[in-house]
C-alpha positions in Angstrom: -2.8 -140.7 97.2 -3.7 -139.6 93.6 -0.8 -141.5 92.2 -2.0 -144.6 94.0 -5.5 -144.2 92.7 -4.2 -143.7 89.2 -2.2 -146.9 89.6 -5.2 -148.9 90.9 -7.2 -147.9 87.8 -4.3 -148.9 85.7 -4.4 -152.4 87.2 -8.1 -152.6 86.8 -7.7 -151.7 83.1 -5.0 -154.3 82.8 -7.4 -156.9 84.3 -10.1 -155.9 81.7 -7.6 -156.1 78.8 -6.4 -159.5 80.0 -10.0 -160.8 80.2 -10.7 -159.8 76.5 -7.3 -161.3 75.3 -8.0 -164.5 77.2 -11.4 -164.7 75.6 -9.9 -164.2 72.1 -7.3 -166.7 72.8 -9.9 -169.3 73.9 -11.9 -168.8 70.7 -8.8 -169.2 68.5 -7.8 -172.3 70.4 -11.2 -173.9 70.0 -11.0 -173.5 66.2 -7.5 -175.0 66.0 -8.3 -178.0 68.1 -11.6 -179.6 67.3 -10.6 -182.8 68.9 -11.2 -181.6 72.4 -12.5 -184.4 74.6 -15.1 -184.1 77.3 -12.9 -186.0 79.7 -9.5 -185.1 81.2 -6.6 -187.0 79.4 -4.5 -187.2 82.5 -4.6 -186.3 86.2 -1.4 -184.1 86.6 -1.0 -181.8 83.6 1.7 -179.7 85.1 2.3 -176.8 87.5 2.7 -173.0 87.6 5.4 -171.2 89.4 4.2 -167.6 90.0 5.9 -164.4 91.2 3.6 -161.6 92.4 5.0 -158.2 91.3 2.3 -156.1 93.0 4.3 -155.3 96.2 7.5 -154.3 94.3 5.5 -152.0 92.1 3.5 -150.5 95.1 6.8 -149.9 96.8 7.6 -147.3 94.1 4.5 -145.3 95.1 4.6 -146.0 98.9 8.0 -146.8 100.4 6.4 -147.6 103.8 5.6 -151.1 102.6 7.8 -153.7 100.9 7.5 -157.4 100.1 7.6 -160.2 97.6 5.8 -163.6 97.3 5.9 -166.7 95.0 3.5 -169.5 94.6 3.2 -173.0 93.3 0.0 -174.2 91.7 -0.6 -177.7 90.6 -2.8 -178.3 87.5 -5.0 -181.3 88.1 -7.4 -182.3 85.3 -7.2 -178.7 83.9 -9.8 -178.1 86.5 -8.4 -178.0 90.1 -5.5 -176.0 91.3 -4.2 -176.6 94.8 -1.7 -173.9 95.6 1.0 -172.8 98.2 2.2 -169.2 98.6 5.3 -168.2 100.6 6.2 -164.5 101.0 7.7 -161.7 103.0 6.2 -158.4 103.8 7.0 -155.3 105.9 4.9 -152.3 106.8 5.8 -149.0 108.4 2.3 -148.1 109.6 3.2 -145.4 111.9 0.4 -142.9 112.1 -2.0 -145.5 110.7 -2.4 -147.7 113.7 -6.0 -148.3 114.6 -5.8 -146.3 117.8 -8.5 -143.9 119.3 -6.0 -141.1 120.4 -4.0 -139.2 117.8 -0.3 -139.5 118.4 2.6 -137.6 116.9 6.1 -139.2 116.5 4.5 -142.7 117.2 6.0 -145.8 115.7 4.1 -149.0 114.5 6.1 -151.4 112.3 5.5 -155.0 111.4 7.5 -157.4 109.2 7.8 -161.1 108.7 7.1 -164.2 106.6 3.8 -165.6 105.8 2.2 -168.4 103.8 -1.1 -169.3 102.2 -2.6 -172.6 101.1 -5.6 -172.8 98.9 -7.6 -174.4 96.2 -9.1 -172.9 93.1 -11.4 -174.2 90.4 -11.2 -173.3 86.6 -14.5 -172.1 85.3 -13.3 -171.4 81.9 -14.0 -173.6 78.8 -11.3 -176.4 78.9 -9.5 -178.3 76.1 -8.2 -181.5 77.6 -5.9 -182.2 74.7 -3.9 -179.0 75.2 -0.8 -178.9 77.4 -1.6 -175.4 78.6 -5.0 -173.6 78.8 -6.0 -170.0 79.5 -7.9 -170.3 82.9 -10.4 -168.2 84.8 -10.9 -169.4 88.3 -12.5 -168.9 91.7 -11.0 -170.2 95.0 -10.4 -170.0 98.7 -7.1 -169.5 100.7 -6.1 -169.8 104.3 -3.2 -167.5 105.2 -1.0 -167.4 108.2 1.9 -165.2 109.5 3.2 -167.5 112.3 5.9 -165.4 113.8 6.0 -161.7 112.6 7.9 -159.0 114.4 6.1 -155.9 115.7 7.3 -152.7 117.2 5.0 -150.2 118.9 6.0 -147.1 120.8 4.9 -143.5 121.4 1.3 -144.0 121.7 -0.4 -142.3 124.7 -2.2 -144.4 127.5 -5.8 -144.1 126.9 -7.0 -143.1 130.3 -8.8 -139.7 130.9 -8.1 -139.9 134.7 -4.4 -139.7 134.4 -3.0 -136.3 135.6 -4.8 -133.4 137.2 -6.2 -131.9 134.0 -7.1 -135.2 132.4 -4.0 -135.2 130.2 -1.0 -137.5 130.4 2.4 -137.7 128.8 2.6 -141.4 129.6 3.1 -143.6 126.5 3.3 -147.4 126.1 5.7 -149.4 124.0 5.9 -153.1 122.9 8.4 -155.1 120.8 8.1 -158.8 120.2 6.7 -161.7 118.1 3.2 -162.3 117.1 0.9 -164.4 114.8 -2.1 -163.9 112.6 -4.5 -166.0 110.5 -6.9 -164.9 107.9 -9.2 -166.3 105.1 -9.5 -165.2 101.4 -12.0 -165.6 98.7 -10.6 -164.8 95.3 -11.2 -164.8 91.5 -8.7 -164.5 88.8 -7.5 -165.3 85.3 -4.3 -166.4 83.7 -3.2 -166.7 80.1 -0.1 -167.7 78.1 1.8 -164.6 76.5 5.0 -166.2 75.2 5.7 -169.9 75.2 5.0 -171.2 78.6 5.3 -167.8 80.2 1.9 -166.5 81.6 0.4 -163.4 82.9 -2.4 -163.3 85.5 -4.4 -161.2 87.8 -6.4 -161.9 91.0 -8.8 -159.9 93.1 -9.5 -161.1 96.6 -11.7 -160.3 99.7 -9.9 -161.0 103.0 -11.1 -161.4 106.5 -8.8 -161.6 109.5 -9.6 -164.6 111.7 -7.2 -164.1 114.6 -4.4 -161.9 115.9 -2.7 -162.2 119.2 -3.4 -159.6 121.9 -0.4 -158.6 123.9 0.0 -157.1 127.4 2.4 -154.2 127.6 2.8 -151.4 130.3 -0.7 -151.3 131.6 -2.4 -151.7 128.2 -3.5 -154.4 125.8 -2.1 -154.3 122.2 -4.3 -155.6 119.4 -2.4 -155.6 116.1 -4.2 -153.9 113.1 -1.6 -155.0 110.5 -0.1 -158.3 109.6 2.3 -159.4 106.8 0.5 -160.9 104.0 -2.8 -159.5 105.1 -2.2 -155.7 105.4 -4.5 -153.5 107.4 -7.5 -154.9 109.2 -9.3 -151.7 108.8 -8.5 -150.9 105.1 -7.1 -154.1 103.8 -10.3 -156.1 103.0 -9.7 -156.2 99.2 -6.4 -157.1 97.6 -4.8 -157.6 94.2 -2.2 -159.9 92.9 -0.4 -159.5 89.5 1.3 -162.6 88.5 4.2 -163.4 86.1 4.5 -167.2 85.9 6.0 -170.1 84.1 4.1 -173.3 83.4 6.0 -176.7 83.6 4.1 -179.2 81.5 4.0 -182.9 82.4 1.6 -183.8 79.6 2.8 -184.4 76.0 -0.6 -183.5 74.6 -2.2 -184.2 71.2 -2.2 -180.7 69.7 0.8 -179.8 67.6 3.2 -177.3 69.4 2.6 -174.7 66.6 -1.2 -174.9 67.4 -0.8 -174.4 71.1 -0.8 -170.7 71.1 
């Protein structure tokens, strides 16, 4: 737990450092390009292809979770960024299932694909003559894991009237397919580091909108984990740490040696 906390603080520190480097980059860019227009020079400037390295790094500290996702973000007017995210995630949440009775040797695992669609708005100062700008943005995502696998076993049936002494050895089990939907509000920043390669961070607040409730052996199972969302109880906040490449479709008016 302490290692995870240290890692979270390192991520937050990286966010702060990236913010200041993005600010410095913006100031330098404004001095080099004084021809910036108040109007966009084209509709489609380019697109980002991102890979989130957060899950692979967290897997080093917590091998009960694993995953990877990639996204495509389209740059419209250097202002609007519609996006699509596709990913895979697995959780071994045994012992962490949101269940009222403590259970030993219980099993709760989920894994599957998920996707997110969203839109973000760049709120940073824009230079419309540049091919690539540092950006700071806020946005909304809709997420869905349409067909994830779940396995639940070894949890006692929550009924105090079972057995003469009020105790029971009866347990329930379930294995099957499920779906979940959620919403996200996020803010982030992204800046070029070398050429068209960029580094970015996002912080998001998530809320679970729907999970299927399944009937199994005299009980109803409400899933508290979902791929792409995480834990319903402890997963309200999330981070994304992006490495990306920007494909530019705009020739630009600023010389290449003045872009960065």
